[in-house]
Phi, psi and omega in degrees: 000123183284141173266144181248157176286133178285124175263195179297146184275151181288158178269026184219146179291132180260172179234153177299144179300142173288170179301318179295318179293322178298320180296320178296313179298319182293335182252020179295131179299144183301330180298323179282318177302321180299320180293318177299319182291320179296321177295315179297318179295337180261023172084021181245174170244146182217140182223143170281133187225168168077220187300327181296321178294315178303307182295319180297321179294338179263002181076022179263165179291119182253077187268334180267099191250126176247151180240148169243145182214157176266009173271146179279160182306319182293327175292318179297321180293334175286325180284320182238078185298341180270001185296156180263130179277075185284331180197056186301325180299336177251015175082020186243132167230165178246117181267129177267129175217106185065232180268004185261142172242112186254111176288119189237119188236136177291138177307135187204168166236149187268148174280202181289146173256118181248356181234017183053031179213308184228150176290148177294330180202166175233153177236124181289111178238102192285060181230116179295323182298312181293322179298316182292328183281356176266358187280174190284297186239151184302326183287347176255003186253048180232160181217159179233130167265104184297318183293319182273352180056049179233152172236157186235132188213072186288346181248016176059044176297324180296326177293320178292325175297316178301318182270359177057059180233134168268113184233141178290149167282116182074210184288118183297323178299317181295317182295320181288323178292334174292319185207101184293343178294343179297335175300308180291324178297326180297316178291324179298318181294326176302320182287332181291332186287138182289324180280146186272356185258018173290147182214162172280137175299144189304312180295326176293317179299318179295315180297321178297317178298315182286337183249009184302331180301337182293344179300330181301334182273353181280156174292142183297325179301314180292327176298312183293323179303315179286320185289326178299319177297320181296318181292343185264356181281153176294337179262019189301323182300314179295320179295320181296322179296317176300322179292330174289314181301324181275000180078013186282316183294325180297331177279316181301315184260000181053049182301138179235300184249032179271130174275098185296335180291325178292319179297314179299314179302319179292318180293330180294340173290345185052053179295149181271078182253143177277183187300319184291317180292322177294320178302316178293318181300319180292338181237042185301336185278352186270142172277178186302317182296316180294321180295316179299321181292325178295320178296323178292316181300321181272005175064037174291156178290163178300321180297312180298319180296316179300318184292322179290317179296314178301318180298316181295316182292318186281336177288345180265002178271138175266106184285147172284149176272011176290131184302326178296315180296322182293327175296317178295317182302312182291324177299316183285329181270343177060220182294348182269003185305311183292324176299314183294316181294320178296322177292322177297319178298316179296314177306318181290311185296320184260011175052052181264339178234122187306313183301321184275341182296337180280350182254130177296135184296340176295332177299317180290328176297321178294322178294318179300320179293316181297315181293325177299335180272354178287157177303154178310143181288131175232161180284118185261125176264143178292135182294325180241145177255182184296324181294317177298320183292321179294321180292322183282332187246338185082001180286137178276167178302139181156188183298318182300316178298315179298320181292321179294318178300318180295317179301314183294323178294320178299317180294325178297318180291313183299321185260359179059044180292149181235353184222156177295329180302322178295323176294315181297320182298318178290320185300330181284349185258354184245155181266066182289342183289323191246339184285161183281116185294337180292343177269356183286146180299146179244175178279075186219152178271352181237000000 
């Protein structure tokens, strides 16, 4: 066990480290210990703060480590000349130590918040107690002094961890008005917890409901960053229901003609849908153009937008239960086949899409079962290429050749062909010389 240099002492009474915290401190990487020691050797105090303390206290991997210190940014830059000036105006620099990037912030209190996101100014108040009491939630308002092996918890975050409660530090209305992103962060923290019985403290839940309109003033990038994480949790369905109850999702998505009872009913099934399928479910009423515009408005990446649009369009297709069609269906949808089919089943069962409402949801359950019985999906290469096809048919490069090649590939997938001989056999039975190529089947599900 490494011994550390004692830095300045905190202005608040500490407690002995818990067993989980001790394990975290004992296994602290030397690169982080070195930074703490250098600050102490240069007349400062330094504490591990925030999420790392929360996770360590729960016995979780605390890899994202932030520091608080009573040294000012200009003093830190002299000690760590290679540090990155990530937010000097707010007292923050990023110290590089080995492979670690440590966000290091001078103890402070915040000035007035005029944009529901950031303080207009900060004041260096070299008090750990005051610094912790400006933070968002009690579970994030703790600190560890590694050298003294003490932790500081002025807002009783450890008690809330024990009781599995997300509680605001101080007045929740004030905290949310300071930074409306805390609304989404509260739900995100619910999803991060391994146990399913974590909940929002009652007054925080009320404040979120009453202040949800402030989300409109947040940048779309920040909204999506938090919301994407929420959609990716195993508990996302339960959390989304809470977000609907608090009026948050109607603000995020600017819901107009959404039947929220249908959405809640679908989410109560707790379907195992990924972020793209859940995004489509929550916006089931939007057509392709409207959904694409929503993705643009929320600043989704092009890849995410393509995945969401594809999921939406294909979940609205009624698949045939013919084995040939199902092989094509799975080939075109790839690993997302089950996600898309489950979304189709939900659309049908809860009558969310007119076209699918006419189909019994048991039918989609049957399709899911049939596809599940197919051999494992592998990457399929087309048996014949353009050169082979030109040699065999005499067709020159162009649209006709491309359409014939596509047709043959579709048949290869549908019939599970494994040899060129099977392609040749079929080619001899069709009138590709005289028929209209625009009528030839394509690699499409409709």
